[in-house]
C-alpha positions as CSV (number, residue, x, y, z in Angstrom):
1,M,-6.6,-15.1,0.4
2,C,-5.6,-11.5,-0.1
3,P,-6.9,-8.4,1.6
4,S,-8.2,-7.0,-1.7
5,G,-11.8,-7.8,-1.1
6,R,-12.3,-4.8,1.2
7,T,-13.9,-1.7,-0.1
8,L,-14.8,1.4,1.8
9,C,-16.7,3.6,-0.5
10,A,-18.0,3.2,-4.0
11,E,-18.4,6.8,-4.7
12,T,-15.3,7.0,-6.9
13,A,-16.4,4.0,-9.0
14,T,-18.3,6.2,-11.4
15,T,-15.5,8.7,-11.7
16,T,-12.6,6.4,-12.6
17,T,-12.0,3.3,-14.6
18,M,-9.3,1.8,-12.4
19,T,-11.2,2.1,-9.1
20,S,-10.3,-1.3,-7.6
21,D,-6.8,-1.6,-9.0
22,F,-5.1,0.1,-6.1
23,R,-8.0,-0.1,-3.5
24,P,-6.2,-2.8,-1.3
25,A,-3.1,-0.6,-1.0
26,F,-5.2,2.4,-0.2
27,D,-7.2,0.5,2.4
28,A,-4.0,-0.7,4.0
29,L,-2.8,2.8,4.4
30,D,-6.1,4.2,5.6
31,S,-5.7,2.9,9.1
32,D,-8.8,4.6,10.6
33,R,-10.9,3.5,7.7
34,D,-12.5,6.9,7.0
35,G,-12.0,6.7,3.2
36,K,-9.0,9.1,3.1
37,I,-5.3,8.9,4.0
38,S,-4.1,11.4,6.6
39,K,-0.6,12.0,8.1
40,D,-1.9,10.1,11.2
41,D,-2.7,7.1,9.0
42,L,0.8,7.1,7.5
43,R,2.3,7.4,11.0
44,A,0.2,4.4,12.1
45,F,1.2,2.4,9.0
46,Y,4.9,3.1,9.5
47,A,4.7,2.4,13.3
48,G,4.1,-1.3,12.4
49,F,7.5,-1.6,10.7
50,S,9.8,0.5,12.8
51,S,10.1,1.2,16.5
52,S,10.9,4.8,15.7
53,G,8.1,5.2,13.2
54,A,8.4,7.3,10.0
55,D,10.4,10.5,9.7
56,E,8.0,13.4,9.8
57,N,9.8,14.9,6.7
58,L,9.1,11.6,4.8
59,I,5.4,11.7,5.8
60,G,5.1,15.4,4.8
61,S,6.7,14.8,1.4
62,M,4.6,11.8,0.8
63,M,1.5,13.8,1.5
64,S,2.6,16.7,-0.6
65,V,3.2,14.5,-3.6
66,A,-0.2,12.8,-3.4
67,D,-2.5,15.5,-1.9
68,S,-3.2,17.4,-5.2
69,N,-6.1,19.4,-3.8
70,K,-4.1,20.4,-0.7
71,D,-6.9,19.6,1.8
72,G,-4.6,17.7,4.1
73,F,-5.9,14.2,3.0
74,V,-5.2,11.8,0.2
75,Q,-8.5,10.7,-1.4
76,Y,-8.6,7.5,-3.4
77,D,-8.6,9.3,-6.8
78,E,-5.4,11.2,-5.8
79,F,-3.8,8.0,-4.5
80,E,-4.7,6.2,-7.8
81,R,-3.3,9.1,-9.8
82,V,0.0,8.9,-7.9
83,L,0.3,5.1,-8.2
84,G,-1.0,4.9,-11.8
85,G,1.4,7.6,-13.0
86,G,-1.5,9.9,-14.0
87,G,0.4,12.8,-12.3
88,G,2.9,12.9,-15.1
89,A,6.0,12.5,-13.0
90,R,7.6,9.2,-13.3
91,S,8.9,9.4,-9.7
92,S,5.3,10.0,-8.3
93,G,5.1,6.3,-7.5
94,G,7.4,7.2,-4.6
95,V,4.7,6.8,-2.0
96,M,4.5,3.0,-2.5
97,E,8.2,2.8,-3.2
98,D,8.8,4.4,0.2
99,A,6.4,2.0,1.9
100,F,8.1,-0.9,0.2
101,K,11.5,0.2,1.5
102,V,10.1,0.4,5.0
103,M,8.6,-3.1,4.7
104,D,11.9,-4.4,3.3
105,K,13.6,-4.6,6.7
106,D,16.8,-6.2,5.5
107,G,17.1,-3.8,2.5
108,D,17.6,-6.6,0.0
109,G,15.0,-5.3,-2.5
110,K,12.6,-8.2,-1.8
111,L,9.8,-8.7,0.7
112,G,10.2,-12.0,2.4
113,H,7.6,-14.1,4.2
114,E,8.2,-12.3,7.5
115,D,8.2,-8.8,5.9
116,L,4.8,-9.5,4.3
117,K,3.4,-11.1,7.4
118,S,4.4,-8.0,9.4
119,Y,2.8,-5.7,6.8
120,M,-0.4,-7.6,6.8
121,S,-0.6,-7.5,10.6
122,A,0.2,-3.8,10.8
123,A,-2.5,-3.1,8.1
124,G,-5.0,-5.0,10.2
125,F,-5.4,-8.1,8.0
126,A,-5.2,-11.6,9.5
127,A,-3.1,-13.7,7.1
128,T,-2.0,-17.2,7.6
129,D,1.4,-18.5,6.6
130,E,-0.3,-20.2,3.6
131,D,-1.9,-16.8,2.6
132,I,1.5,-15.2,2.7
133,K,3.0,-17.9,0.6
134,A,0.2,-17.6,-1.9
135,M,0.7,-13.8,-2.1
136,I,4.4,-14.2,-2.8
137,I,3.7,-16.7,-5.6
138,L,1.0,-14.3,-7.0
139,G,3.6,-11.5,-7.0
140,G,6.0,-13.7,-9.0
141,G,8.3,-14.6,-6.2
142,D,9.0,-17.7,-4.1
143,D,8.9,-18.2,-0.4
144,N,12.7,-18.4,-0.2
145,Q,13.5,-15.3,-2.2
146,G,10.4,-13.1,-1.5
147,V,8.8,-10.7,-3.9
148,S,10.0,-7.5,-5.6
149,Y,8.4,-4.1,-5.6
150,A,6.7,-4.9,-8.9
151,G,5.5,-8.1,-7.3
152,L,4.0,-6.2,-4.4
153,L,2.1,-4.0,-6.7
154,K,0.7,-7.1,-8.4
155,I,-0.4,-8.5,-5.1
156,L,-2.1,-5.3,-4.1
157,A,-3.8,-4.8,-7.4
158,V,-5.5,-8.2,-7.5
159,D,-9.3,-8.1,-7.2
160,H,-10.5,-10.8,-4.8
161,V,-13.7,-12.5,-6.0
162,G,-15.9,-14.1,-3.5
């Protein structure tokens, strides 16, 4: 049903207790599937939502927030720290908040059916209309109103069994 069954590398499984909580979101941003998020990955992600892509300043600031070891890439543990709030700054969740704002094409604070379908397609996941409806319900929304930012985080944090 959801894209959360995909895993690229298990090497961080022994170093963190929340390994799979944010893995689907990480995998969606890691467009070249090399196990790390680069500026090119973010450009490819945003290209799926906007004809003009993402502003280079936005991409740069997202990388600087998340790339704690300054190697030019965001590893899973860095990504998890940003989303999980382990970095100490409350605003460090900004990477996913920014992604949410890009996906929310009409700016109403909710991701509707078409927003999620477009996101899934851009992230390389085949999702039927029924899959999208199930994701919205899983995130606490309904197909008419869509799902909030908190709902999107619920959707992305679900571990798919099977």
